[in-house]
KOLDREN-862460 format. One record per residue (C-alpha): residue in one letter; x, y, z. Coordinates in Angstrom, 2 decimals. Layout:
N
['A' [X Y Z]],
...
***
This chain:
228
['M' [0.00 0.00 0.00]],
['N' [1.27 3.47 -0.94]],
['W' [0.65 6.22 1.61]],
['C' [-0.58 9.53 0.21]],
['N' [-1.18 12.92 1.81]],
['W' [-4.47 14.21 0.42]],
['T' [-4.91 17.96 0.87]],
['D' [-7.90 20.10 -0.04]],
['L' [-6.52 23.60 -0.70]],
['G' [-9.96 25.16 -1.19]],
['V' [-9.67 28.23 -3.44]],
['M' [-6.06 29.29 -3.96]],
['D' [-4.25 31.64 -6.31]],
['Y' [-2.57 29.73 -9.13]],
['K' [0.93 31.02 -8.36]],
['E' [0.67 30.04 -4.70]],
['A' [-0.48 26.53 -5.56]],
['W' [2.23 26.25 -8.23]],
['E' [4.89 27.17 -5.67]],
['K' [3.47 24.61 -3.25]],
['Q' [3.67 21.95 -5.97]],
['L' [7.25 22.88 -6.80]],
['E' [8.29 22.66 -3.15]],
['L' [6.84 19.15 -2.83]],
['F' [8.12 18.08 -6.25]],
['Q' [11.69 19.26 -5.62]],
['G' [11.64 17.77 -2.13]],
['K' [10.70 14.36 -3.49]],
['I' [13.46 14.46 -6.10]],
['A' [15.97 15.40 -3.38]],
['M' [14.79 12.48 -1.25]],
['K' [15.22 10.10 -4.18]],
['H' [18.77 11.39 -4.71]],
['Q' [19.40 10.43 -1.08]],
['G' [17.97 6.95 -1.59]],
['Q' [14.79 7.66 0.37]],
['A' [11.25 6.76 -0.66]],
['P' [9.09 9.91 -0.60]],
['E' [5.39 9.80 0.18]],
['H' [2.87 10.79 -2.45]],
['H' [0.78 13.97 -2.34]],
['L' [-2.60 14.68 -3.93]],
['L' [-3.62 18.34 -3.91]],
['M' [-7.15 19.42 -4.88]],
['V' [-7.97 23.06 -5.50]],
['E' [-10.04 25.68 -7.32]],
['H' [-8.26 28.68 -8.82]],
['P' [-9.38 32.23 -9.61]],
['H' [-9.52 32.90 -13.37]],
['V' [-6.20 31.94 -14.95]],
['Y' [-4.86 30.72 -18.30]],
['T' [-1.80 28.46 -18.32]],
['L' [0.40 27.80 -21.33]],
['G' [2.30 24.50 -21.42]],
['K' [5.81 24.11 -22.79]],
['S' [4.51 22.99 -26.21]],
['G' [1.84 25.70 -26.31]],
['E' [1.53 28.57 -28.76]],
['R' [0.94 32.13 -27.55]],
['K' [-1.37 32.74 -30.53]],
['H' [-3.86 30.33 -28.90]],
['L' [-4.54 33.07 -26.33]],
['L' [-7.14 35.08 -28.23]],
['I' [-7.39 38.24 -26.09]],
['D' [-4.99 41.00 -25.16]],
['Q' [-3.76 42.16 -21.76]],
['T' [-6.43 44.85 -21.44]],
['N' [-9.22 42.34 -21.86]],
['L' [-7.48 39.88 -19.56]],
['T' [-7.41 42.55 -16.88]],
['E' [-11.10 43.28 -17.39]],
['L' [-11.83 39.56 -16.96]],
['G' [-9.76 39.46 -13.79]],
['A' [-7.62 36.72 -15.36]],
['T' [-3.87 36.10 -15.32]],
['V' [-1.60 34.08 -17.63]],
['Y' [1.32 31.82 -16.73]],
['D' [3.84 29.97 -18.88]],
['I' [4.46 26.72 -17.04]],
['E' [6.53 23.56 -17.36]],
['R' [3.80 20.96 -17.92]],
['G' [3.16 19.34 -21.27]],
['G' [0.35 20.46 -23.54]],
['D' [-0.93 23.75 -24.89]],
['I' [-3.10 26.44 -23.30]],
['T' [-5.96 25.81 -20.92]],
['Y' [-8.21 27.63 -18.48]],
['H' [-8.65 27.20 -14.72]],
['G' [-11.26 29.00 -12.67]],
['P' [-14.03 28.88 -10.08]],
['G' [-16.19 25.77 -10.29]],
['Q' [-13.42 23.70 -11.85]],
['L' [-11.75 20.93 -9.85]],
['V' [-8.00 20.93 -10.36]],
['A' [-6.05 18.00 -8.94]],
['Y' [-2.26 17.85 -8.65]],
['P' [-0.92 14.33 -8.01]],
['I' [2.71 14.67 -6.94]],
['F' [3.57 10.99 -7.12]],
['D' [6.72 8.90 -7.36]],
['L' [5.85 6.72 -10.35]],
['E' [8.84 4.49 -9.63]],
['Q' [7.31 3.55 -6.27]],
['L' [3.98 2.92 -7.96]],
['G' [5.72 0.68 -10.51]],
['I' [4.29 2.48 -13.54]],
['G' [5.55 4.62 -16.41]],
['V' [4.29 8.00 -17.57]],
['K' [1.89 6.55 -20.17]],
['A' [0.24 4.27 -17.61]],
['F' [0.08 7.18 -15.16]],
['V' [-1.80 9.39 -17.63]],
['E' [-4.11 6.49 -18.50]],
['G' [-4.78 6.00 -14.78]],
['I' [-5.71 9.68 -14.40]],
['E' [-8.07 9.40 -17.37]],
['T' [-9.67 6.31 -15.85]],
['A' [-10.11 8.04 -12.48]],
['I' [-11.95 10.91 -14.18]],
['I' [-14.10 8.59 -16.30]],
['Q' [-15.09 6.51 -13.27]],
['T' [-15.86 9.64 -11.25]],
['L' [-18.13 10.94 -13.99]],
['K' [-19.83 7.55 -14.23]],
['E' [-20.78 7.81 -10.54]],
['F' [-22.67 10.98 -11.44]],
['G' [-24.41 9.38 -14.41]],
['I' [-22.17 10.91 -17.10]],
['T' [-20.72 8.61 -19.76]],
['A' [-17.27 9.71 -20.92]],
['G' [-14.19 8.23 -22.56]],
['I' [-10.93 8.92 -24.31]],
['I' [-9.93 9.65 -27.90]],
['P' [-6.74 8.03 -29.25]],
['D' [-3.89 10.55 -29.60]],
['R' [-5.84 13.23 -27.67]],
['I' [-5.08 13.36 -23.96]],
['G' [-8.06 14.18 -21.77]],
['V' [-11.61 12.98 -21.22]],
['W' [-14.44 13.48 -23.67]],
['I' [-18.23 13.15 -24.00]],
['D' [-20.21 11.95 -27.04]],
['I' [-17.10 10.65 -28.79]],
['N' [-17.43 10.44 -32.59]],
['Q' [-20.73 12.33 -32.42]],
['P' [-21.46 15.78 -33.85]],
['R' [-21.42 17.32 -30.33]],
['E' [-18.18 15.65 -29.19]],
['R' [-16.81 17.81 -26.36]],
['K' [-14.07 17.81 -23.73]],
['I' [-14.91 17.77 -20.02]],
['A' [-11.45 17.30 -18.50]],
['A' [-7.91 18.24 -19.48]],
['I' [-4.65 16.61 -18.38]],
['G' [-1.14 18.05 -18.45]],
['I' [1.79 16.77 -16.40]],
['K' [5.52 17.10 -15.92]],
['C' [7.77 14.26 -14.75]],
['S' [11.40 14.28 -13.61]],
['R' [13.12 11.22 -12.11]],
['F' [9.64 9.67 -12.33]],
['V' [8.19 12.27 -9.94]],
['S' [5.09 13.99 -11.31]],
['M' [3.57 17.44 -10.91]],
['H' [0.67 19.37 -12.45]],
['G' [-2.25 17.11 -13.28]],
['L' [-5.90 17.39 -14.29]],
['A' [-8.73 19.90 -14.55]],
['L' [-12.32 18.63 -14.43]],
['N' [-15.11 21.04 -15.35]],
['V' [-17.68 20.71 -12.56]],
['N' [-19.60 24.02 -12.33]],
['T' [-17.16 25.87 -14.56]],
['Q' [-17.94 29.14 -16.36]],
['L' [-17.48 27.67 -19.84]],
['D' [-17.52 30.99 -21.71]],
['M' [-14.02 31.63 -20.31]],
['F' [-12.78 29.01 -22.78]],
['S' [-13.92 31.23 -25.68]],
['H' [-10.85 33.43 -25.13]],
['I' [-8.42 30.60 -26.01]],
['V' [-8.01 27.66 -28.36]],
['P' [-8.35 25.05 -25.60]],
['C' [-5.40 22.64 -25.64]],
['G' [-4.70 23.87 -29.18]],
['I' [-7.86 22.16 -30.51]],
['S' [-10.04 24.65 -32.37]],
['D' [-12.84 22.41 -33.65]],
['K' [-14.17 20.92 -30.38]],
['A' [-16.40 22.29 -27.65]],
['V' [-15.98 22.02 -23.89]],
['A' [-18.45 20.65 -21.35]],
['S' [-19.10 20.68 -17.61]],
['M' [-20.82 18.34 -15.18]],
['E' [-23.33 21.10 -14.39]],
['G' [-24.13 21.54 -18.06]],
['E' [-24.56 17.83 -18.65]],
['L' [-26.76 17.22 -15.59]],
['G' [-28.66 20.50 -15.56]],
['R' [-27.87 21.30 -11.94]],
['Q' [-25.09 22.60 -9.71]],
['I' [-22.81 19.86 -8.41]],
['D' [-21.42 19.71 -4.86]],
['M' [-17.66 20.21 -5.37]],
['F' [-16.73 18.44 -2.15]],
['V' [-18.64 15.33 -3.23]],
['V' [-16.75 15.33 -6.55]],
['K' [-13.43 15.71 -4.71]],
['K' [-14.22 12.73 -2.48]],
['E' [-15.21 10.58 -5.44]],
['L' [-12.14 11.51 -7.46]],
['G' [-9.95 10.79 -4.42]],
['K' [-11.62 7.41 -4.05]],
['Q' [-10.96 6.58 -7.70]],
['F' [-7.29 7.63 -7.42]],
['A' [-6.93 5.38 -4.37]],
['G' [-8.34 2.37 -6.19]],
['I' [-6.40 2.86 -9.40]],
['F' [-3.01 3.70 -7.90]],
['G' [-3.26 1.62 -4.72]],
['L' [-3.23 4.54 -2.31]],
['Q' [-4.12 4.87 1.34]],
['Y' [-4.69 8.44 2.50]],
['H' [-3.34 9.92 5.70]],
['H' [-6.45 12.09 6.09]],
['E' [-9.62 13.19 4.38]],
['P' [-9.67 16.70 2.88]],
['Q' [-10.84 19.44 5.23]],
***
């Protein structure tokens, strides 16, 4: 059994959460250099309006200028995860698994597939059928249908098999904020939320608990504590 510290950060500024991730991530790598086995961490959080651009992203996929960003109350960060540009904001569940994949006995591909499965199983518990599209990381609804749309994005970084960054699941997300970008560099697909699919507001804490449960089952985790 792999022990994991599960922390609910509530609503936190993106930069503050990013710095917290980096501290844990760098600490785990240092421990591995010293031959120690670091514990895993799973952070769950909502952010104020922010756009993040991954290392393979293109600035042209941000469709508004600084003046309009300021009016929206949004910020932009260039970060070290994979992938293109995405949006984080209120009503969206962002989860950062800072895991030692070597301890888990898996590679990066299996790790991403495990994250996708955790999201899919979480959505299933709420009555939403979702899946994956080959060669497109993330979780989708109505695959191969005219209204095919993305409900969760994934972007990670790994070094010495330690991960950071993670996933963003649209729960009660303000979807019009995605209209200011080309989400994940994909211009011909829409985005979705749990609220939009079910026609009602969803209890974020219930979604966090279910996603945590799915992570535990898929990656063989035992948590030190429930989120506050």
